[in-house]
MARBAFI-942003 format. One record per residue: residue in three letters; x, y, z of N, C-alpha, C, O in turn. Coordinates in pm, whole numbers, padded with zeros to 5 digits, always signed. Example, Ala and Ser with C-alpha at 12.3 -4.5 7.8 and 13.67 -1.06 7.14 Angstrom:
REM residues 2
ALA+01319-00569+00780+01230-00450+00780+01320-00330+00780+01424-00332+00846SER+01285-00225+00708+01367-00106+00714+01290+00003+00787+01341+00114+00804
***
This chain:
REM residues 53
MET+05143+01988-09754+05256+02028-09672+05343+01907-09637+05465+01916-09639ARG+05279+01795-09605+05353+01675-09567+05432+01618-09684+05545+01571-09665LYS+05374+01620-09806+05443+01569-09923+05566+01654-09954+05668+01601-09998THR+05557+01783-09932+05670+01873-09957+05784+01841-09861+05900+01836-09901ALA+05751+01821-09735+05854+01790-09636+05921+01657-09668+06043+01646-09654ILE+05846+01559-09708+05902+01428-09743+05989+01440-09868+06095+01379-09875SER+05946+01519-09964+06024+01539-10086+06157+01608-10055+06261+01568-10108ILE+06154+01709-09971+06276+01780-09934+06371+01687-09859+06491+01688-09884LEU+06317+01607-09770+06398+01511-09696+06461+01408-09789+06579+01376-09774ALA+06386+01358-09885+06437+01259-09980+06547+01319-10067+06649+01254-10092ILE+06529+01441-10113+06631+01507-10195+06757+01531-10114+06867+01511-10165THR+06742+01572-09989+06857+01596-09902+06934+01466-09878+07057+01466-09884LEU+06864+01358-09850+06931+01229-09827+07004+01181-09952+07115+01129-09943CYS+06943+01198-10068+07009+01158-10193+07135+01241-10218+07237+01188-10262ALA+07127+01370-10189+07244+01457-10208+07356+01419-10112+07473+01421-10151LEU+07323+01386-09989+07425+01348-09892+07488+01213-09926+07608+01196-09910LEU+07408+01119-09971+07459+00985-10001+07541+00980-10129+07621+00889-10147SER+07523+01076-10218+07596+01072-10344+07745+01095-10323+07825+01048-10403GLY+07784+01165-10219+07925+01188-10191+07992+01074-10118+08114+01075-10104CYS+07917+00978-10069+07973+00868-09990+08035+00759-10075+08109+00676-10023GLY+08007+00754-10202+08054+00647-10287+08194+00664-10340+08247+00572-10402LYS+08256+00777-10317+08389+00802-10371+08495+00731-10286+08494+00740-10163ALA+08585+00662-10353+08694+00593-10283+08809+00691-10264+08839+00772-10351MET+08873+00680-10148+08985+00768-10120+09100+00684-10065+09081+00603-09975THR+09217+00705-10120+09334+00633-10073+09439+00734-10028+09449+00844-10082ILE+09516+00695-09930+09622+00780-09878+09754+00704-09897+09767+00589-09855SER+09850+00768-09961+09981+00705-09976+10080+00779-09887+10096+00900-09896LEU+10146+00704-09803+10243+00760-09710+10384+00737-09763+10408+00640-09835PRO+10477+00826-09729+10613+00813-09783+10699+00712-09707+10822+00720-09711PHE+10637+00617-09638+10711+00514-09565+10625+00388-09559+10504+00393-09579ALA+10689+00277-09530+10617+00150-09518+10577+00127-09372+10637+00184-09281ALA+10477+00046-09352+10430+00016-09216+10540-00051-09134+10545-00035-09012SER+10627-00126-09198+10735-00193-09126+10841-00095-09077+10921-00129-08990ASP+10844+00027-09132+10940+00129-09089+10900+00194-08956+10982+00260-08893VAL+10776+00176-08914+10727+00240-08793+10770+00160-08671+10739+00041-08660GLU+10841+00225-08580+10885+00159-08458+10803+00202-08337+10784+00123-08244ASN+10753+00326-08338+10684+00381-08223+10576+00477-08271+10596+00551-08368VAL+10464+00477-08204+10355+00569-08235+10319+00643-08107+10297+00581-08003GLU+10314+00774-08114+10275+00856-07999+10143+00924-08029+10122+00977-08138MET+10054+00923-07930+09924+00984-07947+09907+01095-07844+09942+01078-07727TYR+09855+01207-07888+09830+01319-07800+09681+01350-07800+09615+01343-07903HIS+09630+01385-07684+09489+01419-07667+09480+01565-07625+09541+01606-07526TYR+09404+01644-07700+09391+01785-07665+09266+01845-07725+09213+01794-07824VAL+09220+01952-07666+09116+02034-07724+09181+02160-07778+09152+02204-07889VAL+09269+02217-07698+09349+02331-07738+09491+02279-07757+09545+02218-07664PRO+09554+02299-07873+09687+02240-07896+09791+02275-07789+09882+02196-07764ALA+09780+02390-07726+09877+02428-07622+09864+02339-07498+09959+02329-07421SER+09749+02274-07479+09729+02191-07360+09735+02042-07395+09666+01961-07332ALA+09815+02006-07492+09825+01864-07534+09886+01780-07423+09981+01821-07356GLU+09829+01662-07404+09881+01569-07305+09913+01438-07377+09833+01388-07456LYS+10031+01384-07349+10072+01259-07411+09994+01144-07349+09985+01132-07227ARG+09939+01059-07436+09866+00940-07391+09956+00819-07406+10034+00812-07501SER+09948+00725-07313+10034+00608-07323+09960+00490-07380+10018+00382-07396
***
Protein backbone atom coordinates (compact mmCIF):
# COMPACT_ATOMS: atom_id res chain seq x y z
CA MET A 1 0.00 0.00 0.00
CA ARG A 2 2.81 2.41 0.88
CA LYS A 3 4.70 1.76 -2.37
CA THR A 4 1.54 2.49 -4.37
CA ALA A 5 1.01 5.80 -2.61
CA ILE A 6 4.63 6.82 -3.19
CA SER A 7 4.40 5.81 -6.85
CA ILE A 8 1.22 7.84 -7.35
CA LEU A 9 2.80 10.84 -5.63
CA ALA A 10 5.94 10.58 -7.80
CA ILE A 11 3.91 10.34 -11.01
CA THR A 12 1.78 13.32 -9.98
CA LEU A 13 4.85 15.45 -9.20
CA CYS A 14 6.47 14.54 -12.52
CA ALA A 15 3.28 15.44 -14.39
CA LEU A 16 3.02 18.79 -12.61
CA LEU A 17 6.68 19.69 -13.13
CA SER A 18 6.64 18.88 -16.84
CA GLY A 19 4.49 21.94 -17.56
CA CYS A 20 6.79 24.31 -15.67
CA GLY A 21 9.61 24.23 -18.21
CA LYS A 22 7.79 26.08 -20.98
CA ALA A 23 8.91 29.65 -21.59
CA MET A 24 6.25 32.26 -22.11
CA THR A 25 6.73 35.77 -23.43
CA ILE A 26 4.25 38.60 -23.63
CA SER A 27 4.57 41.29 -26.28
CA LEU A 28 2.78 44.54 -25.61
CA PRO A 29 1.82 47.04 -28.31
CA PHE A 30 3.79 49.84 -26.59
CA ALA A 31 7.23 50.45 -25.13
CA ALA A 32 7.92 50.81 -21.41
CA SER A 33 9.05 54.39 -22.01
CA ASP A 34 5.54 55.23 -23.33
CA VAL A 35 4.00 54.56 -19.90
CA GLU A 36 3.47 57.73 -17.88
CA ASN A 37 1.05 56.53 -15.20
CA VAL A 38 -0.06 53.19 -13.78
CA GLU A 39 -3.31 52.77 -11.86
CA MET A 40 -4.01 49.74 -9.71
CA TYR A 41 -7.42 48.63 -8.51
CA HIS A 42 -8.12 46.17 -5.71
CA TYR A 43 -11.37 44.23 -5.72
CA VAL A 44 -13.02 40.91 -5.09
CA VAL A 45 -16.19 41.80 -6.95
CA PRO A 46 -15.48 44.09 -9.95
CA ALA A 47 -18.41 46.37 -9.03
CA SER A 48 -16.71 47.18 -5.69
CA ALA A 49 -13.30 48.15 -7.14
CA GLU A 50 -11.33 50.65 -5.10
CA LYS A 51 -8.47 52.68 -6.54
CA ARG A 52 -5.16 52.09 -4.75
CA SER A 53 -2.56 54.85 -4.59
